[in-house]
Structure formats: structure tokens, C-alpha cells
C-alpha positions in Angstrom: 112.8 79.7 108.2 113.9 82.8 110.2 117.6 82.1 109.3 116.6 81.9 105.6 114.7 85.2 105.9 117.7 87.0 107.5 120.0 85.9 104.7 117.6 87.1 102.1 117.3 90.5 103.6 121.0 91.1 102.9 120.4 91.1 99.1 120.7 94.7 97.9 117.7 96.5 96.4 115.4 93.6 97.5 111.8 94.7 97.6 109.8 91.5 97.4 111.5 88.2 98.1 109.3 85.1 97.6 110.3 81.7 98.8 108.3 78.8 97.5 108.2 75.5 99.4 105.9 72.6 98.9 105.5 70.4 102.0 102.8 67.9 102.5 101.1 69.1 99.3 100.9 72.7 100.5 102.4 75.7 98.7 104.0 78.3 101.0 105.1 81.7 99.7 106.9 84.2 101.9 108.2 87.6 101.1 108.6 91.3 101.8 106.9 94.3 100.1 108.6 97.7 99.9 108.3 101.0 98.2 110.2 101.3 94.9 111.3 104.9 95.5 112.1 105.0 99.2 112.8 101.4 99.9 110.5 101.5 102.9 108.4 98.6 104.0 104.8 98.6 102.8 102.5 97.4 105.6 99.0 96.1 105.0 99.7 95.4 101.3 97.1 92.9 100.0 98.6 89.6 98.7 96.2 87.4 96.7 96.7 84.2 94.8 95.3 84.4 91.3 92.5 82.0 90.6 91.2 81.5 94.1 90.1 83.4 97.2 93.2 83.0 99.4 94.5 86.4 100.6 96.8 87.7 103.4 98.2 91.2 104.2 101.8 92.2 105.0 102.6 93.0 108.6 104.2 96.3 109.7 107.6 95.1 108.5 106.2 94.5 105.0 106.5 90.7 105.4 103.9 88.0 104.6 103.5 84.3 104.3 100.7 82.8 102.1 99.7 79.1 102.1 97.6 77.2 99.7 96.5 73.6 99.2 96.7 74.2 95.4 99.8 75.1 93.3 100.2 78.9 93.0 101.3 80.2 89.6 101.1 83.9 90.4 100.3 86.4 93.2 99.0 89.9 93.0 100.2 92.6 95.4 98.2 95.8 95.9 98.0 98.7 98.3 96.3 102.1 98.5 98.3 104.6 96.4 100.3 102.0 94.5 100.1 100.2 91.2 99.1 96.6 91.6 101.8 94.1 90.7 101.3 90.6 89.5 104.3 88.3 90.1 104.7 85.0 88.2 105.9 82.4 90.7 106.9 79.7 88.2 109.6 77.4 89.4 111.8 80.1 90.8 112.7 80.0 94.5 113.1 83.7 94.7 111.3 86.6 93.0 111.9 90.4 93.3 109.5 93.2 92.6 109.1 96.8 93.6 105.7 98.4 94.3 105.4 101.6 92.3 103.5 104.6 93.6 100.5 105.1 91.4 100.5 107.9 88.8 97.4 108.7 86.8 95.9 111.4 84.8 92.3 112.2 85.6 90.1 112.0 82.5 87.6 114.8 82.3 84.7 112.4 82.9 85.8 111.4 86.4 85.3 114.9 88.0 82.5 114.9 90.5 81.0 118.4 90.5 78.1 117.7 92.9 77.8 117.8 96.7 80.0 115.1 98.4 77.0 114.2 100.5 75.1 113.4 97.3 78.0 111.2 96.3 77.9 109.3 99.6 74.1 108.9 99.4 74.3 107.6 95.8 76.9 105.1 97.0 74.5 104.0 99.8 71.7 103.5 97.3 74.0 101.3 95.2 74.9 98.9 98.1 72.4 96.3 96.8 74.2 96.2 93.4 77.8 96.1 94.8 77.7 93.7 97.8 76.6 90.1 98.3 72.9 89.3 98.2 73.7 85.8 99.5 74.9 84.6 102.9 78.6 83.8 103.0 81.1 82.1 105.3 84.6 83.3 105.6 87.9 82.0 107.1 89.6 84.8 109.1 92.7 85.4 111.2 92.4 87.6 114.2 95.2 89.0 116.5 94.9 91.1 119.6 97.8 92.5 121.7 98.0 94.6 124.8 101.1 96.8 125.6 102.4 98.8 128.5 104.7 101.4 126.9 106.8 99.3 124.5 106.4 96.1 126.6 103.9 93.4 125.5 101.5 92.4 128.3 99.6 89.8 126.3 99.1 88.3 122.8 96.0 86.5 121.7 95.2 85.2 118.2 92.9 82.8 116.5 91.4 81.4 113.3 87.7 82.3 113.0 84.7 81.5 110.9 82.7 84.6 110.1 79.1 84.1 108.8 77.6 87.1 107.1 74.0 87.3 105.9 72.9 89.2 102.8 73.8 92.8 102.7 70.1 93.4 102.2 69.8 92.6 105.9 71.4 94.2 109.0 74.1 92.6 111.2 71.7 91.0 113.7 72.3 87.5 112.4 76.0 87.8 111.5 78.1 85.5 113.7 81.8 84.8 114.5 83.0 81.4 115.9 86.5 80.5 117.0 88.0 77.6 115.2 91.4 77.6 116.9 93.1 80.1 119.1 95.9 80.7 121.6 97.2 83.3 124.1 100.4 84.3 125.9 100.6 86.4 129.0 103.8 88.1 130.1 104.9 86.9 133.5 106.8 90.2 134.1 106.4 91.6 137.5 105.0 95.1 137.5 102.3 94.4 135.0 99.7 95.4 137.6 97.1 96.5 135.1 95.7 94.2 132.5 93.9 95.1 129.2 91.0 93.3 127.7 89.1 94.3 124.5 85.5 93.4 124.8 84.0 91.6 121.8 87.3 91.6 119.9 86.5 89.2 117.0 82.9 90.7 116.8 84.3 94.1 116.0 84.7 93.3 112.2 80.9 92.7 112.2 80.2 95.9 114.1 82.6 98.0 112.0 81.4 96.8 108.6 80.0 100.3 107.9 78.3 99.2 104.7 76.3 96.5 106.5 76.0 98.1 109.9 74.4 101.3 108.6 73.4 102.5 112.1 77.1 103.1 112.7 77.6 105.9 110.1 76.1 105.5 106.6 72.6 106.8 107.2 71.0 110.3 106.8 70.7 111.0 110.5 74.3 110.2 111.2 75.6 112.0 108.2 73.8 115.1 109.3 76.3 115.3 112.1 79.3 115.7 109.8 80.8 118.1 107.3 81.7 116.3 104.1 84.4 117.4 101.7 85.7 116.0 98.4 89.5 115.3 98.5 91.9 114.5 95.6 91.2 111.1 94.1 93.3 108.1 94.9 93.8 104.6 93.5 93.1 101.1 95.0 93.8 97.9 93.1 94.3 100.0 89.9 90.9 101.6 90.2 90.2 105.3 90.7 88.6 106.2 94.0 86.6 109.2 95.1 87.8 110.3 98.6 85.3 112.0 100.9 86.6 113.4 104.2 84.3 113.8 107.2 84.6 115.9 110.3 82.2 116.6 113.2 79.8 119.6 112.7 77.7 119.2 115.8 78.3 118.7 119.5 76.4 115.6 120.8 76.3 113.6 124.0 78.8 111.1 122.4 82.0 111.7 120.4 82.0 111.7 116.6 84.8 110.8 114.1 87.2 112.4 111.8 87.9 110.3 108.7 87.9 109.4 105.0 85.6 107.3 102.9 86.9 105.8 99.6 84.3 105.2 96.9 85.1 103.3 93.6 84.7 105.8 90.7 83.0 103.3 88.4 80.8 101.2 90.7 80.4 103.7 93.5 81.1 100.9 96.0 82.6 101.8 99.4 86.1 100.3 99.3 87.8 101.7 102.5 87.1 103.7 105.6 89.6 105.4 107.8 88.2 106.8 111.1 89.6 108.5 114.2 87.5 109.3 117.3 87.3 112.9 118.2 89.3 113.3 121.5 88.5 117.0 122.1 86.2 116.0 125.0 88.1 113.4 127.0 85.1 112.6 129.2 82.9 111.7 126.3 85.8 109.7 124.7 86.3 107.8 128.0 82.7 106.9 128.2 82.7 105.7 124.6 85.9 103.6 124.9 85.9 102.3 128.4 83.6 99.6 129.8 85.3 99.0 133.2 88.4 100.1 135.2 89.7 99.3 138.7 89.0 101.6 141.6 91.7 104.2 142.1 92.8 104.3 138.4 92.3 107.4 136.3 91.7 106.6 132.6 92.9 109.2 130.0 92.1 108.3 126.4 94.6 109.3 123.7 93.5 107.6 120.5 91.0 105.3 118.9 91.5 104.7 115.2 89.8 102.3 112.9 90.5 101.0 109.4 88.0 99.0 107.4 89.1 97.7 104.0 87.1 96.0 101.4 88.1 93.8 98.4 86.2 93.5 95.1 86.2 90.1 93.3 84.0 89.1 90.4 81.9 92.2 90.7 81.2 91.7 94.4 82.7 93.9 97.1 83.4 92.1 100.5 84.9 93.1 103.8 88.6 92.1 103.8 90.6 93.7 106.7 89.7 95.5 109.9 92.0 97.1 112.4 91.4 99.0 115.7 94.1 100.8 117.8 93.3 102.1 121.3 95.8 104.3 123.1 95.4 105.6 126.6 97.2 106.6 129.8 96.4 105.4 133.3 97.2 107.1 136.6 97.3 105.4 139.9 96.6 107.3 143.1 99.8 108.2 145.0 102.0 107.6 141.9 104.0 110.3 140.4 103.9 109.2 136.7 101.2 107.8 134.5 101.7 104.7 132.3 100.8 104.6 128.6 98.9 101.6 127.2 98.0 100.3 123.8 95.5 97.7 122.7 95.7 96.7 119.1 93.5 94.2 117.2 93.2 93.3 113.6 91.4 90.7 111.4 91.9 89.7 107.8 89.6 87.5 105.7 91.9 84.8 104.3 89.4 82.7 102.3 85.8 82.3 101.4 84.2 78.9 102.1 82.2 77.1 99.4 79.2 76.5 101.7 77.7 79.3 103.8 76.7 77.2 106.8 75.4 79.5 109.5 77.3 79.8 112.8 74.9 78.7 115.6 74.3 81.1 118.5 75.7 78.5 120.9 79.1 78.5 119.1 79.2 82.3 118.4 81.4 84.7 120.2 79.6 87.1 122.5 80.3 90.8 121.8 80.8 91.5 125.5 83.3 88.7 126.1 87.0 89.2 126.1 88.8 87.1 123.4 91.8 86.6 125.8 89.6 84.8 128.3 88.4 82.3 125.7 91.9 81.2 124.6 94.3 78.7 126.1 98.0 79.4 126.7 100.3 78.3 123.9 103.9 77.2 123.7 103.9 75.4 120.3 106.1 77.1 117.7 104.2 75.3 114.8 100.8 76.3 116.1 99.8 78.1 112.8 101.7 75.8 110.4 98.6 74.9 108.5 96.9 78.3 108.5 97.1 81.6 106.8 97.9 84.4 109.3 99.2 87.9 109.5 102.9 87.3 110.1 104.1 88.7 113.4 106.4 91.6 113.1 110.0 91.1 114.0 109.4 93.1 117.2 106.4 90.9 118.2 108.3 87.7 117.3 111.1 88.7 119.6 108.6 89.6 122.4 107.0 86.1 122.1 110.5 84.6 122.3 111.3 86.6 125.5 108.0 85.6 127.1 108.5 81.9 126.3 112.0 82.1 127.7 110.6 83.5 131.0 108.1 80.7 131.2 111.0 78.2 130.6 113.0 79.8 133.5 110.1 79.3 135.9 
């Protein structure tokens, strides 16, 4: 498959190449998404099969693979700030499409003249109308990586079941269970500091800001922020109000900078982009860090969060969550510090027909490290039957190098 992909990339002006293969009654579609004007890759573009719930996102290279047990007649590709594109698959082995940046003229009726806080509070009041009142069970793919500078220390990924109760309730009974997972640890000498993300797969539950209202969307929390109305944007062909937030108070814990996207017609929250305030490094360290070895100085650099929602049949549901942690560590008696990155992301790939609750015994603990629950893997076809976020070319090469080192031992 990689040889096929490399040949396709040589075709001039290619913006989305789709390869359709049917094997063992499964349809597999792979392709790239790029910007029509610049030719740049479009990461995190949403790719959905029409007529069912199967969804994936493109990786940072703009590449995706989508698998279905049913024939796929068309796919829809969408991204913030672009016009959604529907591609008819048909019998063609290759399709080409360019994602066009959105352009729209604001009708007079869409202008919000009130206080942006009033807009946010109205959207909060409409949560019962816009989100599921029934419990639901989702298939998800989760990936977590740790890096020292540009070197991958570990890679862990898994297929999850995520059970969510009604949005009329809190997150107390929402659960995540691991269906299948794997991990790979770099055997490179010099990786003296490991990274573990506590509760990795549970983060999408904790960061569902619409359901976990203690996190941000409540009057007490909003009092800590200044809210401003930004120029409107477009998601999935629908106009969005954009409300920016910034800290207006000094508290014992750090606050966030960010943006909230609110559907103009339904007033559903559709996206949240958040970045932790790093102006007080001590507060940020306390917020981000659970444990560090003796003799190591922790210096936080970045904590950014993206929460993306998808609307289908009038119901808005969580779709994609990403967290990026960046920090430096200094060892005593060493001249230079080392930079580290922990990156984790989860995408909902499907919705199951029956919302069977995940038992407490099978659920993942929010203080556990996902890496510790996985087994080492060496199987190249490990994800053959599953929808995943395709690894970037850089990550794919890193996996190959690590596997080679294992083979040399």
C-alpha cells in the first residue's frame, strides 16, 4: 500500500486521491486532502461516509484511510473554514478533489448585537435541545505519543468503547473501555526520562465541555473570563459565531485562552480551542504535572486542547479531541535542558446500535497511564480491520526504525 501511495503523490495537482479496494467484503478508501489555493495538506479534515456513521479524520499529512463493511457510494470531506465537498466514489479507482476555502456573505439577520456572554449563556440553555437525551455507545480510536526533541520515545494506541449517558446528566457515569491496543517503546540509549499521560483515553470525557460543565461552561467559571465576539466562520457549510475568551482574574490555578464556536441557527457548541495560560509557570506546572523524578526541574511550555463536535440528524455529538503537552526538563549537573512533547488524540469512528453501558470493572481509570495497560506490538496488520487515524509519514518511519532496532537485538 505504501508503494501505491508514493506513486500517486507524483500526480500533478493532486489534492485528494481515493483508492478503493474491496477485500473480504470490506471497502477501503484512502486519500489525501489539500487546500485548493495553496496546495498545502489539510490536517484534521473530517471524512464521513454518506448514509452511515463511519467517520475518520486526516492526519497531519492530510492523509486518511476509511473502512466500512458496507459499499461506499460517496464520502463527504469537511474542515473549519472550507466548503464541504461530496465525492462520488462509484467504480473509479481514483478520485481527485480540491477543498475550497469558504466564502460567504453575511445576511443582515446573522449579526449578533448583544453581549457575547449572553450568546454563550443562551447556547448553554439550548444544550437539552441540541445534544443527545439518550445514552449512546461509540467506537473510538485513540493514539498517544511521547517525544524527546524530535525523537519518539513511545507510541501507544487503541480501539475504545466510549459510553456516554444523556447530556441531561453529568459525566459521572460516562465510561471508556479498551477493546484492543498496542504500544511500542524506543530502545534507544539515552532516553532516561519517560513520559506518561494519566488517564489518556478518559480525557475525551473530561474535556467534553458541553457535558462536563464544571470545566468551563457555567456562570462561575465564565465570570473569570473576558468574552469577545470574533468574525464568523463556517463549519460543515454552516455559519458559526466565534467567541474568544481570555483570563480576566488571577486565581490560584491557571485559566485558558481560547475560542468557542457556536452554530448560528441551532446555537449548539460545535468546537472549542483552548490554550492554558503559561504566564505563571508555577501554577501551570501544578496543573499539568502529577509526578516527576527527584532532581528534575519541570518547565511547562504549552498545553493546548481541541474539542470538535459533529452534528448528524439534528443531534450534536463529540467527534474529535486532541491534547498537546510541551515542556522542558533540566537535570541537576547538566548544562542543557531537554524538550519533551506528549501528544494524544481520539476520534469517534462509529456509533453502535445498542448503548450497552461499560461496567466499572472494564472501564479505564482516569489516574492510570494508557501505556501501562498496553502490550508491545510488532504486527504490521494490527489495525487491518479497524478505522484509525493514519500515522503521519514521520511517525510511520519512526515505527519502522524502532522495529528495526528490536530486530537487531
